[in-house]
N, C-alpha and C positions, 0 to 999 in steps of 0.2 A: 325376314316378310319373306323371303324368298328362299326354301331349301333345297340347297346344294350337297349334293354327298357326295365327295370324292374319289370315295370305294364304289363305286356305280359310274360304270362302262357305259353310259353315258355321258355324250359329250358335256363340258363345264355350261358353253353356250348354248345346247339347245336343252339341260337342264334349267336354264334362267330362262328360255325365251318360255319353257312350256310354264313355269313358275309366274311368270307376270298373264298371259294369257289366262292360268286357272286364276291369278288375281283378281280377275276385272270380271270371268264370266261368276265369282262364285257373288262378285261384291264387294270385297275385299279390295277394290281400285275403282275406280268410280270414275264416272263420265269428268273429267275437266281436274281431276284430283292430278298432283305434280308427284313424278316421281323424284326416288332424289335422286343427287347428281351421279357421274358417269362415277367420277375420284371415289364421291361415299357410297357407292354402291358397292365400290369395286373395294375401299377397305371392310365394307360390311358384310360380307361374302367371302374377304381372305381367296378376291381372284384378282386375276390384271387386269386392268383397265380396260386394254384391248375388248375383249370377252366382254365388257357389257357396254364398250361404243358397239358394237358391232351385230350384240342382240339388241341394245336404239334404234342401231341404225334396218337396218333387217324389219323388226315390230313398226318403224316409222315405213317403212316403202308400203307393208301388206295394208299401209291404214288405221292402224291398232294404236300406234302413238304419232302426237307432232311435238316434234323442237320450236321454241320460240326463243330465238336467239335474243342472247342474255336475260332468261326470263328461265327456260327452265324445259324440261322434255316433261309433257301432259296425257289420262289418255287422252281418247278423240274420241268427240265424237259422231252415232254418225251420219248419215249424210247424203246428201246427191255423189261425195265421194268412196258410199261403200259399193261393197261387191253386187254385183248382178246376183239377178237367181242362182242359174246357172253359173256362176263364180264359185257363188257358196255352197250349191249343192256339188260340186267337182271336190270341192277344198274340206268338204263333209263327207264323201263320199272316202278319201284318201285320209285323211282323220280313222272314221272308222273303221279299216283297211288297217292301218298301222296298230291300231288298239286293239282289233281283237287276231294280228298277229302276236303282240307284246302277253293277250293275256295267254292264246294260245301257248306259249311259252314257259309262259309260268305252268301248266297244269289245268286250268283255271276255262273251263264251258264259256260258248255263248253264252248260257243262258244265267252262269252267273256275274259275270262279269255283265249282263246289261242291269243285273240287281245290285253289285254294289255302286253302280252309279245311280241309279236312280236313290240308293241310300245316300249317297254324296250329296246329290241334288236335290234330296229333304237338310240335311243339317245345315247344306246352305240357306235354306229358308228358316233352318229355326233361327239362323244365326241373325238372318240382314232384315228381318222382318217385320 
C-alpha cells in the first residue's frame, strides 16, 4: 500500500508519511476511506507500530487524517478546519524547496523535475479518471 525502502536513508516515518500523502493526492486513498489499523499496517510494512502511530498522529495534527475512537483512522474531508490560503502557500513553498533540493542532489534540473511531476500527475489521472 505504501512503499517503504529500508535502503533509503530517509527515516521510515518520513517515507510512510510521504506515502500516505501521495496516496491521498493521487486518489488511491479517498476522503472518508478507512486506513489500516496501526498494528495491521506495521505488520504489513514490517515496521514498528510506534512508527505508524507517530505518522498517524502527525497527519491527524496536520488535518489530513481523523481518528474515530473505536472505529478507525480515516482520510479527513477538507472543510472549515482546512489550512488557510497563507498556510497552504507557506507549506507548499517548503515542500517545493525540499523537492527541488532533493532533485538537485540527484542531478536533476528544475525543468526535468517539473516535467516528471507533470508526467506523474497525468499517470494518476489515467488510473483514476
